[in-house]
Biotite code that builds the C-alpha atoms (Angstrom):
import biotite.structure as struc

atoms = struc.array([
    struc.Atom([10.569, -22.688, 14.135], chain_id="A", res_id=1, res_name="MET", atom_name="CA", element="C"),
    struc.Atom([10.541, -21.421, 10.354], chain_id="A", res_id=2, res_name="PHE", atom_name="CA", element="C"),
    struc.Atom([12.498, -18.555, 11.144], chain_id="A", res_id=3, res_name="LYS", atom_name="CA", element="C"),
    struc.Atom([14.979, -20.915, 13.088], chain_id="A", res_id=4, res_name="LEU", atom_name="CA", element="C"),
    struc.Atom([15.617, -23.206, 10.303], chain_id="A", res_id=5, res_name="ARG", atom_name="CA", element="C"),
    struc.Atom([16.182, -19.941, 7.993], chain_id="A", res_id=6, res_name="ALA", atom_name="CA", element="C"),
    struc.Atom([18.772, -18.481, 10.365], chain_id="A", res_id=7, res_name="HIS", atom_name="CA", element="C"),
    struc.Atom([20.510, -22.263, 11.108], chain_id="A", res_id=8, res_name="ALA", atom_name="CA", element="C"),
    struc.Atom([20.765, -22.473, 7.245], chain_id="A", res_id=9, res_name="LEU", atom_name="CA", element="C"),
    struc.Atom([22.314, -19.065, 7.087], chain_id="A", res_id=10, res_name="ALA", atom_name="CA", element="C"),
    struc.Atom([24.842, -19.783, 9.835], chain_id="A", res_id=11, res_name="ALA", atom_name="CA", element="C"),
    struc.Atom([25.690, -23.052, 8.499], chain_id="A", res_id=12, res_name="MET", atom_name="CA", element="C"),
    struc.Atom([26.485, -21.888, 4.813], chain_id="A", res_id=13, res_name="TRP", atom_name="CA", element="C"),
    struc.Atom([28.827, -19.027, 6.663], chain_id="A", res_id=14, res_name="LEU", atom_name="CA", element="C"),
    struc.Atom([30.518, -21.548, 9.099], chain_id="A", res_id=15, res_name="ALA", atom_name="CA", element="C"),
    struc.Atom([31.264, -23.384, 5.654], chain_id="A", res_id=16, res_name="MET", atom_name="CA", element="C"),
    struc.Atom([32.729, -20.391, 4.257], chain_id="A", res_id=17, res_name="GLY", atom_name="CA", element="C"),
    struc.Atom([29.977, -20.326, 1.544], chain_id="A", res_id=18, res_name="VAL", atom_name="CA", element="C"),
    struc.Atom([28.276, -17.062, 0.649], chain_id="A", res_id=19, res_name="MET", atom_name="CA", element="C"),
    struc.Atom([24.735, -16.669, 0.366], chain_id="A", res_id=20, res_name="LEU", atom_name="CA", element="C"),
    struc.Atom([23.085, -16.768, -3.030], chain_id="A", res_id=21, res_name="PRO", atom_name="CA", element="C"),
    struc.Atom([22.290, -13.196, -3.682], chain_id="A", res_id=22, res_name="ALA", atom_name="CA", element="C"),
    struc.Atom([18.290, -12.071, -3.422], chain_id="A", res_id=23, res_name="ALA", atom_name="CA", element="C"),
    struc.Atom([17.262, -8.663, -4.648], chain_id="A", res_id=24, res_name="THR", atom_name="CA", element="C"),
    struc.Atom([13.915, -7.153, -4.872], chain_id="A", res_id=25, res_name="ILE", atom_name="CA", element="C"),
    struc.Atom([13.143, -4.387, -7.919], chain_id="A", res_id=26, res_name="THR", atom_name="CA", element="C"),
    struc.Atom([10.489, -2.025, -8.103], chain_id="A", res_id=27, res_name="TYR", atom_name="CA", element="C"),
    struc.Atom([9.085, -2.236, -11.596], chain_id="A", res_id=28, res_name="ILE", atom_name="CA", element="C"),
    struc.Atom([6.211, 0.083, -11.870], chain_id="A", res_id=29, res_name="GLY", atom_name="CA", element="C"),
    struc.Atom([2.754, 0.979, -11.755], chain_id="A", res_id=30, res_name="LYS", atom_name="CA", element="C"),
    struc.Atom([-0.123, -0.001, -13.907], chain_id="A", res_id=31, res_name="THR", atom_name="CA", element="C"),
    struc.Atom([-3.204, 2.414, -13.609], chain_id="A", res_id=32, res_name="THR", atom_name="CA", element="C"),
    struc.Atom([-6.978, 1.975, -13.445], chain_id="A", res_id=33, res_name="ASP", atom_name="CA", element="C"),
    struc.Atom([-6.791, -1.764, -13.830], chain_id="A", res_id=34, res_name="ARG", atom_name="CA", element="C"),
    struc.Atom([-9.807, -3.652, -12.137], chain_id="A", res_id=35, res_name="THR", atom_name="CA", element="C"),
    struc.Atom([-10.114, -6.536, -14.940], chain_id="A", res_id=36, res_name="ASP", atom_name="CA", element="C"),
    struc.Atom([-6.982, -8.822, -14.249], chain_id="A", res_id=37, res_name="PHE", atom_name="CA", element="C"),
    struc.Atom([-8.054, -11.232, -17.165], chain_id="A", res_id=38, res_name="GLN", atom_name="CA", element="C"),
    struc.Atom([-7.742, -8.385, -19.626], chain_id="A", res_id=39, res_name="ALA", atom_name="CA", element="C"),
    struc.Atom([-4.777, -8.549, -21.566], chain_id="A", res_id=40, res_name="ALA", atom_name="CA", element="C"),
    struc.Atom([-2.081, -8.624, -20.380], chain_id="A", res_id=41, res_name="PRO", atom_name="CA", element="C"),
    struc.Atom([-3.199, -10.861, -17.865], chain_id="A", res_id=42, res_name="LYS", atom_name="CA", element="C"),
    struc.Atom([-2.309, -10.697, -14.285], chain_id="A", res_id=43, res_name="MET", atom_name="CA", element="C"),
    struc.Atom([-1.787, -13.373, -11.445], chain_id="A", res_id=44, res_name="GLY", atom_name="CA", element="C"),
    struc.Atom([-1.003, -16.179, -13.883], chain_id="A", res_id=45, res_name="THR", atom_name="CA", element="C"),
    struc.Atom([1.148, -17.868, -11.336], chain_id="A", res_id=46, res_name="LEU", atom_name="CA", element="C"),
    struc.Atom([-1.554, -17.401, -8.422], chain_id="A", res_id=47, res_name="GLY", atom_name="CA", element="C"),
    struc.Atom([-3.604, -14.493, -6.031], chain_id="A", res_id=48, res_name="TYR", atom_name="CA", element="C"),
    struc.Atom([-5.263, -13.772, -3.087], chain_id="A", res_id=49, res_name="TRP", atom_name="CA", element="C"),
    struc.Atom([-8.133, -11.053, -2.349], chain_id="A", res_id=50, res_name="PHE", atom_name="CA", element="C"),
    struc.Atom([-9.667, -10.485, 0.968], chain_id="A", res_id=51, res_name="PRO", atom_name="CA", element="C"),
    struc.Atom([-13.176, -9.920, 1.866], chain_id="A", res_id=52, res_name="GLN", atom_name="CA", element="C"),
    struc.Atom([-14.464, -10.324, -1.782], chain_id="A", res_id=53, res_name="PHE", atom_name="CA", element="C"),
    struc.Atom([-17.989, -9.853, -2.787], chain_id="A", res_id=54, res_name="ASN", atom_name="CA", element="C"),
    struc.Atom([-19.543, -10.134, 0.692], chain_id="A", res_id=55, res_name="PRO", atom_name="CA", element="C"),
    struc.Atom([-23.156, -10.495, 0.960], chain_id="A", res_id=56, res_name="SER", atom_name="CA", element="C"),
    struc.Atom([-23.494, -7.070, 2.698], chain_id="A", res_id=57, res_name="SER", atom_name="CA", element="C"),
    struc.Atom([-21.235, -4.350, 4.096], chain_id="A", res_id=58, res_name="ALA", atom_name="CA", element="C"),
    struc.Atom([-18.330, -5.698, 6.370], chain_id="A", res_id=59, res_name="ARG", atom_name="CA", element="C"),
    struc.Atom([-15.501, -4.104, 8.830], chain_id="A", res_id=60, res_name="SER", atom_name="CA", element="C"),
    struc.Atom([-13.196, -5.151, 11.179], chain_id="A", res_id=61, res_name="ASP", atom_name="CA", element="C"),
    struc.Atom([-13.703, -8.756, 10.177], chain_id="A", res_id=62, res_name="LYS", atom_name="CA", element="C"),
    struc.Atom([-11.117, -11.709, 10.438], chain_id="A", res_id=63, res_name="PRO", atom_name="CA", element="C"),
    struc.Atom([-8.396, -11.503, 7.399], chain_id="A", res_id=64, res_name="THR", atom_name="CA", element="C"),
    struc.Atom([-9.643, -14.748, 5.849], chain_id="A", res_id=65, res_name="ASP", atom_name="CA", element="C"),
    struc.Atom([-13.313, -13.978, 5.786], chain_id="A", res_id=66, res_name="GLN", atom_name="CA", element="C"),
    struc.Atom([-14.533, -14.144, 2.222], chain_id="A", res_id=67, res_name="ASN", atom_name="CA", element="C"),
    struc.Atom([-10.990, -14.392, 0.772], chain_id="A", res_id=68, res_name="GLU", atom_name="CA", element="C"),
    struc.Atom([-10.279, -15.560, -2.488], chain_id="A", res_id=69, res_name="ARG", atom_name="CA", element="C"),
    struc.Atom([-7.073, -17.763, -2.243], chain_id="A", res_id=70, res_name="ASN", atom_name="CA", element="C"),
    struc.Atom([-5.488, -18.903, -5.514], chain_id="A", res_id=71, res_name="GLY", atom_name="CA", element="C"),
    struc.Atom([-1.743, -18.547, -3.986], chain_id="A", res_id=72, res_name="LEU", atom_name="CA", element="C"),
    struc.Atom([0.606, -20.726, -5.817], chain_id="A", res_id=73, res_name="PRO", atom_name="CA", element="C"),
    struc.Atom([1.455, -24.443, -4.246], chain_id="A", res_id=74, res_name="SER", atom_name="CA", element="C"),
    struc.Atom([4.783, -22.383, -3.026], chain_id="A", res_id=75, res_name="TRP", atom_name="CA", element="C"),
    struc.Atom([3.488, -19.970, -1.065], chain_id="A", res_id=76, res_name="THR", atom_name="CA", element="C"),
    struc.Atom([1.705, -19.920, 2.046], chain_id="A", res_id=77, res_name="GLY", atom_name="CA", element="C"),
    struc.Atom([-0.316, -21.322, 3.648], chain_id="A", res_id=78, res_name="PRO", atom_name="CA", element="C"),
    struc.Atom([-1.265, -17.729, 5.150], chain_id="A", res_id=79, res_name="LEU", atom_name="CA", element="C"),
    struc.Atom([-1.387, -17.747, 8.927], chain_id="A", res_id=80, res_name="VAL", atom_name="CA", element="C"),
    struc.Atom([-4.709, -15.821, 9.750], chain_id="A", res_id=81, res_name="HIS", atom_name="CA", element="C"),
    struc.Atom([-5.034, -15.273, 13.634], chain_id="A", res_id=82, res_name="ILE", atom_name="CA", element="C"),
    struc.Atom([-7.886, -13.431, 15.639], chain_id="A", res_id=83, res_name="ASN", atom_name="CA", element="C"),
    struc.Atom([-5.857, -12.969, 18.841], chain_id="A", res_id=84, res_name="ALA", atom_name="CA", element="C"),
    struc.Atom([-2.265, -12.780, 20.508], chain_id="A", res_id=85, res_name="ILE", atom_name="CA", element="C"),
    struc.Atom([-2.385, -15.874, 22.227], chain_id="A", res_id=86, res_name="PHE", atom_name="CA", element="C"),
    struc.Atom([-3.538, -17.972, 18.611], chain_id="A", res_id=87, res_name="ASP", atom_name="CA", element="C"),
    struc.Atom([-0.805, -20.853, 17.903], chain_id="A", res_id=88, res_name="PRO", atom_name="CA", element="C"),
    struc.Atom([0.349, -19.198, 14.941], chain_id="A", res_id=89, res_name="GLY", atom_name="CA", element="C"),
    struc.Atom([0.869, -15.773, 16.426], chain_id="A", res_id=90, res_name="PHE", atom_name="CA", element="C"),
    struc.Atom([4.689, -15.703, 15.818], chain_id="A", res_id=91, res_name="SER", atom_name="CA", element="C"),
    struc.Atom([4.150, -16.649, 12.289], chain_id="A", res_id=92, res_name="HIS", atom_name="CA", element="C"),
    struc.Atom([1.367, -14.585, 11.399], chain_id="A", res_id=93, res_name="ARG", atom_name="CA", element="C"),
    struc.Atom([0.748, -13.431, 7.704], chain_id="A", res_id=94, res_name="SER", atom_name="CA", element="C"),
    struc.Atom([-0.743, -9.805, 8.828], chain_id="A", res_id=95, res_name="PHE", atom_name="CA", element="C"),
    struc.Atom([0.284, -7.322, 11.348], chain_id="A", res_id=96, res_name="SER", atom_name="CA", element="C"),
    struc.Atom([-1.527, -7.271, 14.475], chain_id="A", res_id=97, res_name="TYR", atom_name="CA", element="C"),
    struc.Atom([-0.648, -3.778, 15.954], chain_id="A", res_id=98, res_name="ASP", atom_name="CA", element="C"),
    struc.Atom([-3.641, -2.474, 14.369], chain_id="A", res_id=99, res_name="GLY", atom_name="CA", element="C"),
    struc.Atom([-4.811, -4.985, 14.271], chain_id="A", res_id=100, res_name="PRO", atom_name="CA", element="C"),
    struc.Atom([-5.364, -5.632, 10.437], chain_id="A", res_id=101, res_name="THR", atom_name="CA", element="C"),
    struc.Atom([-8.552, -6.351, 9.600], chain_id="A", res_id=102, res_name="ARG", atom_name="CA", element="C"),
    struc.Atom([-10.962, -7.122, 6.453], chain_id="A", res_id=103, res_name="SER", atom_name="CA", element="C"),
    struc.Atom([-13.373, -4.635, 5.098], chain_id="A", res_id=104, res_name="LYS", atom_name="CA", element="C"),
    struc.Atom([-15.473, -5.235, 2.100], chain_id="A", res_id=105, res_name="GLY", atom_name="CA", element="C"),
    struc.Atom([-19.068, -5.073, 0.371], chain_id="A", res_id=106, res_name="GLY", atom_name="CA", element="C"),
    struc.Atom([-19.393, -1.201, 0.244], chain_id="A", res_id=107, res_name="TYR", atom_name="CA", element="C"),
    struc.Atom([-20.651, 0.654, -2.849], chain_id="A", res_id=108, res_name="ALA", atom_name="CA", element="C"),
    struc.Atom([-17.848, 2.755, -3.356], chain_id="A", res_id=109, res_name="THR", atom_name="CA", element="C"),
    struc.Atom([-15.565, -0.090, -3.545], chain_id="A", res_id=110, res_name="PHE", atom_name="CA", element="C"),
    struc.Atom([-14.362, -0.899, -7.244], chain_id="A", res_id=111, res_name="ASN", atom_name="CA", element="C"),
    struc.Atom([-15.916, -3.942, -8.918], chain_id="A", res_id=112, res_name="MET", atom_name="CA", element="C"),
    struc.Atom([-13.081, -6.670, -10.059], chain_id="A", res_id=113, res_name="PHE", atom_name="CA", element="C"),
    struc.Atom([-12.826, -9.281, -12.549], chain_id="A", res_id=114, res_name="THR", atom_name="CA", element="C"),
    struc.Atom([-10.152, -11.604, -10.749], chain_id="A", res_id=115, res_name="LEU", atom_name="CA", element="C"),
    struc.Atom([-7.569, -13.807, -12.494], chain_id="A", res_id=116, res_name="PRO", atom_name="CA", element="C"),
    struc.Atom([-10.160, -16.746, -12.297], chain_id="A", res_id=117, res_name="SER", atom_name="CA", element="C"),
    struc.Atom([-12.862, -14.907, -13.937], chain_id="A", res_id=118, res_name="GLY", atom_name="CA", element="C"),
    struc.Atom([-14.827, -14.371, -11.024], chain_id="A", res_id=119, res_name="GLU", atom_name="CA", element="C"),
    struc.Atom([-16.700, -11.111, -11.042], chain_id="A", res_id=120, res_name="VAL", atom_name="CA", element="C"),
    struc.Atom([-17.728, -9.068, -7.801], chain_id="A", res_id=121, res_name="GLY", atom_name="CA", element="C"),
    struc.Atom([-17.318, -6.128, -5.427], chain_id="A", res_id=122, res_name="ARG", atom_name="CA", element="C"),
    struc.Atom([-13.692, -5.717, -4.278], chain_id="A", res_id=123, res_name="SER", atom_name="CA", element="C"),
    struc.Atom([-12.684, -5.652, -0.563], chain_id="A", res_id=124, res_name="GLY", atom_name="CA", element="C"),
    struc.Atom([-9.462, -4.803, 1.362], chain_id="A", res_id=125, res_name="ILE", atom_name="CA", element="C"),
    struc.Atom([-7.196, -5.504, 4.253], chain_id="A", res_id=126, res_name="LEU", atom_name="CA", element="C"),
    struc.Atom([-7.189, -2.258, 6.330], chain_id="A", res_id=127, res_name="LEU", atom_name="CA", element="C"),
    struc.Atom([-3.994, -1.642, 8.729], chain_id="A", res_id=128, res_name="ASP", atom_name="CA", element="C"),
    struc.Atom([-5.087, 1.184, 11.154], chain_id="A", res_id=129, res_name="PRO", atom_name="CA", element="C"),
    struc.Atom([-1.494, 1.083, 12.567], chain_id="A", res_id=130, res_name="TYR", atom_name="CA", element="C"),
    struc.Atom([-0.536, 2.467, 9.100], chain_id="A", res_id=131, res_name="ALA", atom_name="CA", element="C"),
    struc.Atom([-2.284, 5.776, 9.977], chain_id="A", res_id=132, res_name="ALA", atom_name="CA", element="C"),
    struc.Atom([0.431, 8.350, 9.059], chain_id="A", res_id=133, res_name="ASP", atom_name="CA", element="C"),
    struc.Atom([2.724, 5.433, 10.313], chain_id="A", res_id=134, res_name="ASN", atom_name="CA", element="C"),
    struc.Atom([5.270, 2.924, 8.247], chain_id="A", res_id=135, res_name="SER", atom_name="CA", element="C"),
    struc.Atom([3.735, -0.741, 9.236], chain_id="A", res_id=136, res_name="SER", atom_name="CA", element="C"),
    struc.Atom([4.533, -3.971, 8.067], chain_id="A", res_id=137, res_name="ASN", atom_name="CA", element="C"),
    struc.Atom([0.952, -5.036, 7.399], chain_id="A", res_id=138, res_name="THR", atom_name="CA", element="C"),
    struc.Atom([2.011, -8.070, 5.260], chain_id="A", res_id=139, res_name="VAL", atom_name="CA", element="C"),
    struc.Atom([4.308, -9.754, 8.159], chain_id="A", res_id=140, res_name="ASN", atom_name="CA", element="C"),
    struc.Atom([4.967, -12.892, 6.373], chain_id="A", res_id=141, res_name="ARG", atom_name="CA", element="C"),
    struc.Atom([3.983, -14.883, 3.464], chain_id="A", res_id=142, res_name="ILE", atom_name="CA", element="C"),
    struc.Atom([6.210, -17.947, 3.350], chain_id="A", res_id=143, res_name="ARG", atom_name="CA", element="C"),
    struc.Atom([7.699, -19.416, 0.479], chain_id="A", res_id=144, res_name="LEU", atom_name="CA", element="C"),
    struc.Atom([8.320, -23.147, -0.236], chain_id="A", res_id=145, res_name="GLY", atom_name="CA", element="C"),
    struc.Atom([9.548, -25.858, -2.475], chain_id="A", res_id=146, res_name="ALA", atom_name="CA", element="C"),
    struc.Atom([9.168, -24.627, -6.328], chain_id="A", res_id=147, res_name="GLY", atom_name="CA", element="C"),
    struc.Atom([9.514, -21.044, -5.480], chain_id="A", res_id=148, res_name="THR", atom_name="CA", element="C"),
    struc.Atom([10.744, -19.602, -9.094], chain_id="A", res_id=149, res_name="PRO", atom_name="CA", element="C"),
    struc.Atom([14.158, -17.992, -9.063], chain_id="A", res_id=150, res_name="SER", atom_name="CA", element="C"),
    struc.Atom([12.560, -15.148, -10.521], chain_id="A", res_id=151, res_name="SER", atom_name="CA", element="C"),
    struc.Atom([8.979, -13.622, -10.145], chain_id="A", res_id=152, res_name="PHE", atom_name="CA", element="C"),
    struc.Atom([6.570, -10.616, -10.013], chain_id="A", res_id=153, res_name="TYR", atom_name="CA", element="C"),
    struc.Atom([4.839, -9.650, -6.838], chain_id="A", res_id=154, res_name="LEU", atom_name="CA", element="C"),
    struc.Atom([1.853, -7.385, -7.702], chain_id="A", res_id=155, res_name="ARG", atom_name="CA", element="C"),
    struc.Atom([-0.003, -5.328, -4.901], chain_id="A", res_id=156, res_name="ILE", atom_name="CA", element="C"),
    struc.Atom([-3.457, -3.871, -5.691], chain_id="A", res_id=157, res_name="VAL", atom_name="CA", element="C"),
    struc.Atom([-4.332, -0.479, -3.989], chain_id="A", res_id=158, res_name="VAL", atom_name="CA", element="C"),
    struc.Atom([-6.710, 2.178, -4.803], chain_id="A", res_id=159, res_name="ASP", atom_name="CA", element="C"),
    struc.Atom([-10.025, 0.559, -4.814], chain_id="A", res_id=160, res_name="ASN", atom_name="CA", element="C"),
    struc.Atom([-12.059, 2.140, -1.945], chain_id="A", res_id=161, res_name="THR", atom_name="CA", element="C"),
    struc.Atom([-13.279, 5.420, -3.048], chain_id="A", res_id=162, res_name="GLY", atom_name="CA", element="C"),
    struc.Atom([-10.603, 7.662, -1.589], chain_id="A", res_id=163, res_name="GLY", atom_name="CA", element="C"),
    struc.Atom([-10.164, 6.002, 1.945], chain_id="A", res_id=164, res_name="LYS", atom_name="CA", element="C"),
    struc.Atom([-7.408, 4.182, 3.578], chain_id="A", res_id=165, res_name="HIS", atom_name="CA", element="C"),
    struc.Atom([-4.779, 4.828, 1.009], chain_id="A", res_id=166, res_name="ASN", atom_name="CA", element="C"),
    struc.Atom([-1.294, 4.041, 1.242], chain_id="A", res_id=167, res_name="ALA", atom_name="CA", element="C"),
    struc.Atom([-0.204, 7.735, 0.101], chain_id="A", res_id=168, res_name="ILE", atom_name="CA", element="C"),
    struc.Atom([3.356, 7.784, 1.828], chain_id="A", res_id=169, res_name="SER", atom_name="CA", element="C"),
    struc.Atom([4.801, 4.195, 1.070], chain_id="A", res_id=170, res_name="ARG", atom_name="CA", element="C"),
    struc.Atom([4.219, 1.020, -0.839], chain_id="A", res_id=171, res_name="ILE", atom_name="CA", element="C"),
    struc.Atom([7.187, -1.004, -0.007], chain_id="A", res_id=172, res_name="ARG", atom_name="CA", element="C"),
    struc.Atom([7.704, -4.940, -1.049], chain_id="A", res_id=173, res_name="ALA", atom_name="CA", element="C"),
    struc.Atom([10.356, -6.547, 1.169], chain_id="A", res_id=174, res_name="ARG", atom_name="CA", element="C"),
    struc.Atom([11.682, -9.990, 2.012], chain_id="A", res_id=175, res_name="GLY", atom_name="CA", element="C"),
    struc.Atom([13.848, -12.122, 3.899], chain_id="A", res_id=176, res_name="ASN", atom_name="CA", element="C"),
    struc.Atom([16.310, -14.231, 2.611], chain_id="A", res_id=177, res_name="HIS", atom_name="CA", element="C"),
    struc.Atom([18.198, -16.858, 4.489], chain_id="A", res_id=178, res_name="GLY", atom_name="CA", element="C"),
    struc.Atom([17.591, -14.950, 7.755], chain_id="A", res_id=179, res_name="GLY", atom_name="CA", element="C"),
    struc.Atom([18.600, -11.609, 6.142], chain_id="A", res_id=180, res_name="ASN", atom_name="CA", element="C"),
    struc.Atom([16.108, -8.535, 5.445], chain_id="A", res_id=181, res_name="ASP", atom_name="CA", element="C"),
    struc.Atom([16.202, -7.761, 1.965], chain_id="A", res_id=182, res_name="VAL", atom_name="CA", element="C"),
    struc.Atom([14.970, -4.290, 0.646], chain_id="A", res_id=183, res_name="GLU", atom_name="CA", element="C"),
    struc.Atom([14.228, -2.665, -2.790], chain_id="A", res_id=184, res_name="PRO", atom_name="CA", element="C"),
    struc.Atom([16.420, 0.355, -3.722], chain_id="A", res_id=185, res_name="ASP", atom_name="CA", element="C"),
    struc.Atom([13.527, 2.382, -4.783], chain_id="A", res_id=186, res_name="THR", atom_name="CA", element="C"),
    struc.Atom([9.731, 2.016, -3.866], chain_id="A", res_id=187, res_name="PHE", atom_name="CA", element="C"),
    struc.Atom([6.675, 4.292, -4.498], chain_id="A", res_id=188, res_name="PRO", atom_name="CA", element="C"),
    struc.Atom([5.424, 7.006, -2.289], chain_id="A", res_id=189, res_name="VAL", atom_name="CA", element="C"),
    struc.Atom([2.200, 7.898, -4.317], chain_id="A", res_id=190, res_name="PRO", atom_name="CA", element="C"),
    struc.Atom([0.920, 10.970, -2.532], chain_id="A", res_id=191, res_name="GLY", atom_name="CA", element="C"),
    struc.Atom([-2.432, 11.746, -2.328], chain_id="A", res_id=192, res_name="SER", atom_name="CA", element="C"),
    struc.Atom([-2.505, 12.841, -6.207], chain_id="A", res_id=193, res_name="ALA", atom_name="CA", element="C"),
    struc.Atom([-1.532, 8.999, -6.890], chain_id="A", res_id=194, res_name="GLY", atom_name="CA", element="C"),
    struc.Atom([-4.880, 7.904, -6.175], chain_id="A", res_id=195, res_name="PHE", atom_name="CA", element="C"),
    struc.Atom([-8.098, 8.142, -7.958], chain_id="A", res_id=196, res_name="ASN", atom_name="CA", element="C"),
    struc.Atom([-10.327, 5.568, -6.775], chain_id="A", res_id=197, res_name="SER", atom_name="CA", element="C"),
    struc.Atom([-9.711, 3.413, -9.850], chain_id="A", res_id=198, res_name="VAL", atom_name="CA", element="C"),
    struc.Atom([-7.507, 0.416, -8.760], chain_id="A", res_id=199, res_name="ALA", atom_name="CA", element="C"),
    struc.Atom([-3.886, 0.589, -9.479], chain_id="A", res_id=200, res_name="ASP", atom_name="CA", element="C"),
    struc.Atom([-1.410, -2.383, -9.537], chain_id="A", res_id=201, res_name="VAL", atom_name="CA", element="C"),
    struc.Atom([2.291, -1.912, -8.148], chain_id="A", res_id=202, res_name="TYR", atom_name="CA", element="C"),
    struc.Atom([4.713, -4.637, -9.308], chain_id="A", res_id=203, res_name="THR", atom_name="CA", element="C"),
    struc.Atom([7.914, -5.676, -7.788], chain_id="A", res_id=204, res_name="PHE", atom_name="CA", element="C"),
    struc.Atom([10.629, -8.245, -9.231], chain_id="A", res_id=205, res_name="ARG", atom_name="CA", element="C"),
    struc.Atom([12.079, -10.918, -6.701], chain_id="A", res_id=206, res_name="TYR", atom_name="CA", element="C"),
    struc.Atom([15.012, -12.713, -7.787], chain_id="A", res_id=207, res_name="ASP", atom_name="CA", element="C"),
    struc.Atom([17.147, -15.365, -5.981], chain_id="A", res_id=208, res_name="GLY", atom_name="CA", element="C"),
    struc.Atom([14.181, -16.078, -3.215], chain_id="A", res_id=209, res_name="PHE", atom_name="CA", element="C"),
    struc.Atom([14.060, -19.622, -2.104], chain_id="A", res_id=210, res_name="ALA", atom_name="CA", element="C"),
    struc.Atom([12.179, -22.308, 0.156], chain_id="A", res_id=211, res_name="ALA", atom_name="CA", element="C"),
    struc.Atom([12.548, -21.109, 3.841], chain_id="A", res_id=212, res_name="GLY", atom_name="CA", element="C"),
    struc.Atom([12.431, -17.175, 2.788], chain_id="A", res_id=213, res_name="ASP", atom_name="CA", element="C"),
    struc.Atom([9.564, -15.280, 3.009], chain_id="A", res_id=214, res_name="PHE", atom_name="CA", element="C"),
    struc.Atom([7.843, -11.915, 1.381], chain_id="A", res_id=215, res_name="ILE", atom_name="CA", element="C"),
    struc.Atom([6.782, -8.902, 3.609], chain_id="A", res_id=216, res_name="LYS", atom_name="CA", element="C"),
    struc.Atom([5.134, -5.716, 2.617], chain_id="A", res_id=217, res_name="ILE", atom_name="CA", element="C"),
    struc.Atom([5.317, -2.403, 4.429], chain_id="A", res_id=218, res_name="GLN", atom_name="CA", element="C"),
    struc.Atom([2.479, 0.466, 3.725], chain_id="A", res_id=219, res_name="PHE", atom_name="CA", element="C"),
    struc.Atom([2.189, 4.149, 5.283], chain_id="A", res_id=220, res_name="ASN", atom_name="CA", element="C"),
    struc.Atom([-1.182, 5.482, 4.597], chain_id="A", res_id=221, res_name="GLY", atom_name="CA", element="C"),
    struc.Atom([-3.635, 8.448, 5.746], chain_id="A", res_id=222, res_name="MET", atom_name="CA", element="C"),
    struc.Atom([-3.718, 10.038, 9.006], chain_id="A", res_id=223, res_name="PRO", atom_name="CA", element="C"),
    struc.Atom([-6.863, 9.675, 11.260], chain_id="A", res_id=224, res_name="GLY", atom_name="CA", element="C"),
    struc.Atom([-9.206, 7.008, 12.536], chain_id="A", res_id=225, res_name="ASP", atom_name="CA", element="C"),
    struc.Atom([-10.744, 3.961, 10.728], chain_id="A", res_id=226, res_name="VAL", atom_name="CA", element="C"),
    struc.Atom([-13.513, 3.907, 12.880], chain_id="A", res_id=227, res_name="ARG", atom_name="CA", element="C"),
    struc.Atom([-16.978, 5.669, 12.590], chain_id="A", res_id=228, res_name="ASN", atom_name="CA", element="C"),
    struc.Atom([-16.454, 6.021, 8.487], chain_id="A", res_id=229, res_name="GLY", atom_name="CA", element="C"),
    struc.Atom([-12.827, 7.633, 9.012], chain_id="A", res_id=230, res_name="GLY", atom_name="CA", element="C"),
    struc.Atom([-10.517, 7.275, 6.212], chain_id="A", res_id=231, res_name="SER", atom_name="CA", element="C"),
    struc.Atom([-7.048, 6.653, 8.097], chain_id="A", res_id=232, res_name="GLY", atom_name="CA", element="C"),
    struc.Atom([-4.794, 3.691, 7.612], chain_id="A", res_id=233, res_name="GLY", atom_name="CA", element="C"),
    struc.Atom([-3.593, 1.992, 4.881], chain_id="A", res_id=234, res_name="ALA", atom_name="CA", element="C"),
    struc.Atom([-5.180, -0.818, 2.589], chain_id="A", res_id=235, res_name="SER", atom_name="CA", element="C"),
    struc.Atom([-4.565, -3.079, -0.125], chain_id="A", res_id=236, res_name="PHE", atom_name="CA", element="C"),
    struc.Atom([-7.217, -5.065, -2.424], chain_id="A", res_id=237, res_name="ALA", atom_name="CA", element="C"),
    struc.Atom([-5.079, -7.948, -3.099], chain_id="A", res_id=238, res_name="GLY", atom_name="CA", element="C"),
    struc.Atom([-1.869, -9.753, -4.378], chain_id="A", res_id=239, res_name="ILE", atom_name="CA", element="C"),
    struc.Atom([-0.775, -11.483, -7.575], chain_id="A", res_id=240, res_name="MET", atom_name="CA", element="C"),
    struc.Atom([2.045, -13.415, -8.593], chain_id="A", res_id=241, res_name="PHE", atom_name="CA", element="C"),
    struc.Atom([3.474, -13.772, -12.431], chain_id="A", res_id=242, res_name="ASP", atom_name="CA", element="C"),
    struc.Atom([6.469, -15.224, -14.316], chain_id="A", res_id=243, res_name="PRO", atom_name="CA", element="C"),
    struc.Atom([9.236, -12.432, -14.482], chain_id="A", res_id=244, res_name="ALA", atom_name="CA", element="C"),
    struc.Atom([11.186, -12.805, -17.849], chain_id="A", res_id=245, res_name="PRO", atom_name="CA", element="C"),
])
């Protein structure tokens, strides 16, 4: 229904001869080797979400909301976590179910983080097996609601896993505005050399998005299996939101 409303609004504007307001996504750049998000300059000042954070033991292939740290802004979400294709929220799922995307954490090789809230613990990831040498919309839909700023930064945290599940071939923030997909003109393709097992933050700027629109993120990662200690697929450690000047 959410998507239908967005399409209906766009159709109404076009029928009235009103042009849709422009929306753009711009890749800003990479912040290297960042594990403390409270250190200056602070990140996640508008909100954040980190999966499988600081579990009591090693976890893999777990639900996407297990041990999450959800500090998302009021104008995003709520995230829709599903565990089967017959779940009621499947059509509006926040994360890809092709793999399916699941959470993983609690491993000694994963970085320690200081979250925007000040909490310190071992980082986790969302892991998308379908992104193994393949482009996948790992983040399928993060809904935007009332109060969405006209401009904001989306920050994507990767490279915290000790060399496994890295998005070596694509990190692309995307979106949908008024029923139309929006893509950045450029996006990072880090390659294996772009990962050193200390977390990096990739920042994208969103302009012109509003209530009824949504965010997507596409990854393309390492080839191979994710099971039995495999390194394949693509992962991310969390997302953060900040004001855009």
